[in-house]
N, C-alpha and C positions, 0 to 999 in steps of 0.2 A: 569676425572677418569685416563687418561693416565699420566698426570702430577703427580698424587698421586702414581702411581705405579713406576714411575721413581725416585721420591723423596725418596720412602721408599724401594728401591731395596736392601734389607738386605743380599741377597745371594752374592751381589758384595761388598758392603761397610761394612757389619757387623753391629751388634746391640750394643747399649750401655747397658751393664749388670752391674747392681750394686749388689754386694754380700754384705749381712749383716750377721755378724757372731759374736759369742761370743768366738770362738776359732780361734787362728792364732799365728804362731810363733812370739816370741819376743826375745830380747837379753837375758833376764833372763831365758826364758823357750823356747828354739829353737825347741822343739819337740811338743809343744802344737799346735793342730790343723793343723799339716802338711798335713792331708788328704784334708782339706779345701783348702790349698794352691795348692795341686795337682789338685783339681777340677778346681780351678781358672786358673792355667796354661793350662789345657786341653781346657777350654773354650776360652782362649785367642788366640787359634790358628785361629779361625774364627771370633771372636767378641771382642769388646772393653770392658775389664773388670776392674772395680774398686771395690776394697774391703774396706768396712767401718767396722772397728774392734774397739770396745770400751772395755776397761778393767781397773781394779783397780790398783793403785799403791800408795805406801806410800808417796813418795816424789813428790807431785804435788802442785804447788802454784795455789791458786784459786780452782774453782770447777773442771775444766777440762782443758786439753791441747791438741791441735790438731797438728799432724805432717803428712806430705805427702811425700812419696818416691816411685819411680818406681823400682820394684823388678822383674827382668826378663821381661816379657811382661804385667805385671799386675801393676796398680797403687794402692798402699796401703795407706789408710788414717787410722792412728792409733790415737785413742782418749784415753788418760790416764785420769781417773778421781780419785778423792780423795777417799781412802778406807773409808768405813762407817760401821755401824753395819750390820750384815747379813740380818736383816729384811728390810733394806732400799737399800741394794746393787742392787737389780734388778730394783728398781724404778729409782735409779741413773743411771744405764745402759740405761734404756729406755729414760730417759730425755736427756742424752748426745747424744745418737744416733739421736733423733728427732731435738735437737738443732743444731748439726753438719750439718745435712742435710739441715736445714733451712738456715744456713750460707753459704753453698756451693751449694745451689739448682741450680743456674744459670750455675755453672760449671758442675755439675753432669748430669742433665737432662736425667735420665735413660729411656730407652725403656721398660725395664723389671727389676723388683726387684727379686733377688734370694737369699732367706734367708736360713740359715743353723741352723736347730733345731727349735723347736716351740717357744722357748723363744726369739730368734732373730726374729723369724717369726712374732711375735706379733708386733714388731716395723715395720717389713716389711709391714704387712697388713695395719697398720695405714698410713704409708707413701704412699702405693699404692692407698689407698682411696683418700688421699689429692691431689695426683699428677695425678690421673686417669691413672694409668699404671698397667698391670697385675702383680700378685705376684705368685712366685713359692716357696714352702717351701720344702727343702730337710731334711727329718728326718733320722738321722743316728743311734741313740742309744736309743731312748725313750722306756722304758718298765715300766709297772705299778709295783711299789714296793710292796712287800708282806706286808700284814697288820698284820701278825702273831706276837703276843706279842709286838705290838707297842703301845706306849702311845696315849692318846686322841689327843694331839697336833701333833704327827707324823701322826696319821690317818687323821687328818683334813688337814695337809700340803700335804699329798699324794693326797687327794681328790681334793684340789685346783689345784695341779699340773696337774692332769688328766683333770680337767675342762678346764684349760687354754690351754692345748694341743689340745683337741678336738675342742675348739672354734677357735683357730688360724688355725688349718689345715682345718677346714671346711669353713673358710673364704678365703682360697687361691684358685686361679684359677687352680692350679695343685700342687699335692704333689708328691715327688719322694722319693723312698727308694732304697737302694743298692741291695736288694734281695726280692724275694717273701715272704720269711719267715717273714721279718718285715712288708711287706705290709698286709699280712694276719692278723698279730697281730693288726695293726692299724685299720683295718676293724672290727675286733672283739670288739674293745673298742668304736665304734661308729663313726669313721671317714668316712664321705660320699663323700668327694671330690674325683675326679678322681686321681688314684695313678699310677704313671709310674715307672718302674724299670730302674734306671741308675746306673751302677756299679761304684765303685770307680776306679780311674786310678792309674797307677804306672809309675814312671819315668824309662823307659827302658834304658835311656843313663847313668843312675847310677847303676841300678840293671841289670846285665847281667852275663852270665856264664864266669868263667875262669877255667884253668886247675889246679887242686890241686893234689898233689902227694898222693899216697896211704899211709895211716897212720896205725899204729898198732892197735889203738882203733877206733871204729866207734864214730863219734861225733854227738850227738843229740842236737838240739837247741830249746830253748823256748824263744820267745820274746814277752813281754807284760807287762801290769801293774800287780803288785803283789797284787791282789785282788780276793776274792773268785769267782767272775764271770768268771775269766780266767781259773779256774779249775787246778791250779798248784798242789794243794794237791792230786788230783787224779792221776796226772802224777807221783809224788813222790812215792805214794803207788804202782803204777804199776811197777815202776823201782825196788822197794823192792821185788815184786813178781818175777820179771825177773832175779834179782840178784841171786836167788836160782838156776837158770838154766844156766846162763852164766855170764861172767865177761869181755866182750870185748867191752864195750861201756862207754862213758862219757856224762854228761849232762851239757851244758852251759846254764845258766839262765840269760837273759839280760832284764833289767827292774827294776823299783822301785815301791814302794807303801807302804801303811800303814801296810801290813801284811808280810813285808820282814822278821822281826825278827821271826815271827811265823813259816814261811816256813823254815827258817834256822834251828830252833829248831826241826821242824818235820823231816828234813833230818838227823839230829843228832839222834833223837829218833829212826828213821827207820834204823839207822846204814849204811846209804848210803852217808854220808857227804864227804867221800873220793872220790866219783865219781861224785859229784854235786858241781859246782862252781857258786856262785852268783856274777855277774859282776857289778850289779847296772845299772843305767841309762847310755846309750851310745848315741852318736850322730849318725845321719843317715849314715854318712860315715863309722863310726865304725861298725854299724849294717850290712852294706853291707859286710864288711870283715868277720864278724861272719857267715853270710849266705853262703858266698863263701867257707869257710872252713868247714862248717858242711857236714854231709852226708844226713841229712834230718831234716826237722823242725816238731815240734809237737805243735799243738794248741788245748788243751783239754778243751775248754770253755764250761761253763754251759749254757751261753746265749750269742750269738754273732750275731749282725745284718750283719756284713761283716768283715771277717778276712783279713785286709790289709796286715798283715805280711805274709799271705799265698801267695798272689800274688807276693809279694816282694821276698820271697824265691824261688817261681817257676820261676820268671823272671831271677833268678841266676841259673836256671836249676835244682833246688833241688826238689825231691818229698816231699810230706807232709803226716802227719797223723793229722786228725782233727775230731771234733765231728760233728754230722749231723745237729745240730741246726744252720740253716742259711748258711751252706757252700755247699749245694748240687749244687748250680749254679756255684761254684768255682772249686770244686775238683771232678775229674772223675777217672776212672780206669787207665787212662794213666798218671795221675799226682799224685796220691796218694790213701790213704785209709780213709774212713769215718767210725766212730764208734759212738754208742750211748753216749750221755753225762752222767756224773756221773757213769761211769762203768769202774773202774780200771782194771778189768780182761780182758775186751775186748780191753782196751787200751794196756795192756801188750801183748796180742796176736798180735795186729797190729804192735807194735814196734818190737816184736820178728821176725815177718815176714819181716819187712822193714830192719832190721839189716842184714838179710840174702840176701835180693833182691834189695836193693836200687840201686846197680850198674846196674841193669837190665832195670831201667827206662831211657828213652832217654832224656838226659839233653837238647839237641838241640830241640827236639819236645816239651818239657815242656815250654822252653823259647819262642818258636814260638807261642804256644798257648796263652800265656799271651800277647805277642805283638800284636796279631791279635784281642784280645778281651778286654784287659785292658790298652793298652798304652794310652798316652796322645792324639795321633792321632785318635784312635779308639773311645775313650770316647768323645773327642772333637766333632766329627761328630754327635754323638747321642745328645749331648747338643745343638749344633747349630740347628739341625732339630727340637728338642723340643722347643727352643726359637721361631723359625719361626712359628711353629704350634700354640703355645700359643698366640703369637702376632696376628696372623691372626684371630684366633677365637675371641679374645678380641675386635679387631677393628670391 
């Protein structure tokens, strides 16, 4: 018994954690899955982290190609597989993950498999059963799609998606979500596994406050995908309402998506296109500059599991305006304002208040709050304790 405890003294040596994910930065898409990379970096402070990431590419000879590189403190195994028809894409993903693990099994030898999203989690659960190691699945964004006006095929696809999610999450030793909002949603659809809240981390060595000179116009910032779930249309309508009262503000929109043209047209139709600038997709370093130069950030999401851009802006010392869906554990009265989702009038009132009072929020206090709760160090401690507990219970 003594020898076992010495051999597996993970508090000292760290555990071997295998991340399995469908999202991770690539050369072609450097912003994809950056939140998974942040979690991996946080976990790597105390444990040995390897990321297994499989994704489709057009130019791949053979069925798949494996590459391995150390990025920061994390070993990243990228598996490019040949693009196929959408109906077979996930099966190809599943096959390449299982085959890659089989080829590198003696090298990987994980103590714990930590998968990100239920689709990657299915591969994780299979590997966990084959290797007799515990599996943790972190669910970040899953939500049941509305079945209103959907075709029979779409309805069937959504039901299959929900079934696979429940099956995978219920087979995991532990499920994590970044907020209680998402945990309560998963419980409502039948997830019975134990669910633990682990927030997303932010790199405070990149996101930190700087002194910006006073500007003639207050700068409002939106960062996110240009998709209805982010609620940009409600923000544009709110600014139209506010424009009738005052004209001392500008909005910078950073992000891209399928609804970009629609939102640009909406800004023109609302006659506010002179105060709204669409900047498109930007790198992480460019986003930092936008956040440091803004007066406050607005995230008007209709549905949000965890607003990472909120903690990034707050790490830069900026107050925020956000909707109450999923953000109550992030935003408090010292860091910003919460409003109901889909309510442009409430959003306009909050922005009106913030335009007059944003300078009264303590930049230092906001940044310190984020560092204490969401830094790599803070979240890394939570992850290490979670891994230790899961492994102890499993053995």
